[in-house]
Every structure is written in C-alpha cells, then in structure tokens.
C-alpha positions in Angstrom: 1.4 -2.8 -8.4 2.7 -1.5 -5.0 0.8 -2.4 -1.8 1.8 -1.5 1.7 -0.1 -2.1 4.9 -0.4 -0.2 8.2 1.9 -1.6 10.8 0.3 -4.7 12.5 -2.8 -4.7 10.3 -2.0 -7.6 8.0 -0.1 -10.4 9.7 1.4 -13.4 7.9 -0.8 -16.4 8.5 -4.0 -14.3 9.1 -7.3 -15.3 7.5 -7.1 -12.1 5.4 -4.2 -13.6 3.6 -0.7 -12.3 2.7 1.8 -12.8 -0.1 5.1 -14.4 0.4 8.0 -12.0 -0.3 8.9 -13.9 -3.5 5.3 -13.5 -5.0 6.2 -10.7 -7.4 3.8 -11.5 -10.2 0.3 -10.0 -10.3 -2.1 -12.7 -9.1 0.6 -14.7 -7.2 -0.8 -17.2 -4.7 -1.5 -16.1 -1.1 0.0 -17.8 1.9 -2.4 -20.3 3.5 -4.1 -19.4 6.8 -1.8 -20.2 9.7 -3.3 -19.0 13.0 -0.3 -19.9 15.1 2.0 -17.8 12.8 -0.5 -14.9 12.9 -0.7 -15.1 16.7 3.1 -15.2 17.0 3.4 -12.1 14.8 0.7 -10.3 16.8 2.5 -11.1 20.1 5.7 -9.7 18.8 4.5 -6.3 17.6 6.5 -3.5 19.0 3.6 -1.1 19.1 0.0 -0.6 18.3 -1.4 -1.4 14.9 -1.6 1.7 12.6 -5.2 2.2 11.3 -5.9 5.4 9.4 -9.0 7.5 9.7 -10.7 8.4 6.4 -9.1 11.8 6.6 -5.7 10.2 7.1 -6.2 7.9 4.1 -6.7 11.1 2.0 -3.5 12.5 3.4 -1.6 9.3 2.6 -3.0 9.5 -0.9 -1.7 13.0 -1.3 1.8 11.7 -0.2 1.7 9.0 -2.8 0.7 11.5 -5.5 3.5 13.9 -4.5 6.1 11.1 -4.5 5.1 10.2 -8.1 5.0 13.8 -9.2 8.4 14.7 -7.6 10.1 11.7 -9.1 8.5 11.7 -12.5 6.7 8.4 -12.1 3.4 7.7 -13.8 0.7 7.1 -11.1 -2.1 5.2 -12.9 -4.3 4.4 -9.9 -4.2 4.6 -6.1 -6.6 3.7 -3.4 -5.7 4.5 0.2 -7.8 2.7 2.7 -7.8 2.6 6.5 -5.3 -0.3 6.7 -3.4 -0.3 3.5 -2.6 1.6 0.2 -2.7 0.0 -3.3 -1.0 1.8 -6.2 -0.3 1.1 -9.8 2.8 3.0 -10.8 4.9 3.0 -14.0 8.5 3.8 -13.4 11.8 2.6 -14.8 13.3 1.6 -11.5 13.1 -1.3 -9.1 9.7 -1.5 -7.4 11.2 -1.7 -4.0 12.5 1.8 -4.5 9.0 3.0 -5.4 7.6 1.2 -2.4 10.0 2.9 0.0 9.4 6.4 -1.6 5.6 6.0 -1.4 5.7 5.0 2.3 8.1 7.9 3.1 6.1 10.6 1.4 2.8 9.3 2.9 4.5 9.3 6.3 5.8 12.8 5.9 2.3 14.1 5.0 0.8 12.2 8.0 3.5 13.6 10.4 2.7 17.1 9.3 -0.9 16.6 10.4 -0.1 14.4 13.5 3.3 15.6 14.8 2.6 13.8 18.1 2.9 10.5 16.1 6.1 11.2 14.4 8.1 8.4 15.9 5.5 5.6 15.6 5.6 2.8 13.2 3.1 3.5 10.4 3.9 0.8 7.8 4.7 -2.9 7.7 8.4 -3.6 7.2 8.0 -4.4 3.5 5.0 -4.6 1.2 4.0 -6.2 -2.1 5.8 -5.2 -5.2 4.2 -7.0 -8.1 5.5 -6.6 -11.6 2.8 -5.9 -14.2 4.3 -7.3 -17.4 1.7 -6.3 -20.0 -1.3 -4.1 -20.6 -3.7 -6.9 -19.4 -1.9 -7.0 -16.1 -2.0 -3.2 -15.7 -5.7 -3.2 -16.6 -6.5 -6.0 -14.1 -4.5 -4.4 -11.3 -6.1 -1.0 -12.0 -9.5 -2.5 -11.9 -8.7 -4.3 -8.6 -7.3 -1.1 -7.0 -10.2 1.1 -8.1 -13.3 -1.2 -7.9 -12.6 -4.3 -5.9 -11.7 -2.8 -2.5 -15.1 -2.2 -1.2 -16.4 1.3 -0.4 -14.1 3.9 -2.0 -12.2 6.0 0.5 -9.3 7.9 -1.0 -9.0 7.1 -4.7 -6.9 8.5 -7.6 -7.5 7.4 -11.2 -5.1 8.9 -13.8 -7.5 9.7 -16.6 -10.2 11.0 -14.2 -8.1 13.0 -11.7 -5.1 14.2 -13.6 -6.7 16.1 -16.4 
C-alpha cells in the first residue's frame, strides 16, 4: 500500500496522525499528536501546501495508472483525494521505487495541465510504503482505499475499471 501526501498537508505530530518511517506493516501504529512538532514543521515549510482540486485529483490518478501500466505493475486500487493519494500495487520491486514512480508520473500529468506550477513542491518528501503480506492484508487495504476515505473523488478499482 503506497500513500503520498501533498506537500505540507500532513505534518508529523498533527492531530490527523502520521506514520513513523519504520512503520511498514499495514495497520502500523500512528505517531501520537505532538502540536509543537506539527507547528515546527509548518513553520519550516519552503512553500505553500499543495492541495488538489477534484479535477487535479483525477489527473493525478491518471498519472498513477500510467505509471503502473508503463512499468507492468498490477494496480489493484487507487483513490486520489485533494490532499493525498492511496494506492494498492503489486510489483516485484521495493515499494520505495513504486512510490517515487507514482509521484513522478502524477507530477508530470499535473505539470502538463498547470505548466505555471512546474517548479513547485507537490508531494511530501517521502510517503508510506506498507507491505501487504497476504491476501487478507490486500483485501483490508483495498477496502480502506476504496470505501473508508469519505466521499469518493478519483477512484480506480481493478475489477471494475480495467475490464
């Protein structure tokens, strides 16, 4: 399960929660709320937070789908929202490489539509790369991505959208 956030939209220590970089298993504990840490991170942002419009979320989703298609990865589910993108991807490479490719392809798609924003920071420095070790983990992550994110914005589901 690959998750990445818009730059400045999910700060460590915020009430929304965040995962420590070592939390690689699905369902890993969130960091506790730490308002001083969240304020420190906010004060040290190098630019504005990146929040997508609904149209931009659909564009980012197309970038994720293209990345998976071009690299031969199995995209199981994806939900691009205004502040983040969740994806469940099966591939035989390190999840960090998947994360980097998804962010790059989403950025390229967004840059085509918004060339004036080409140089801005769109994504947080890293993201969440959680291993899904068995079919139960994949099913739980897929359910979370598709149905536990609130109002659907830009959603892909393998069996529904890929024929």
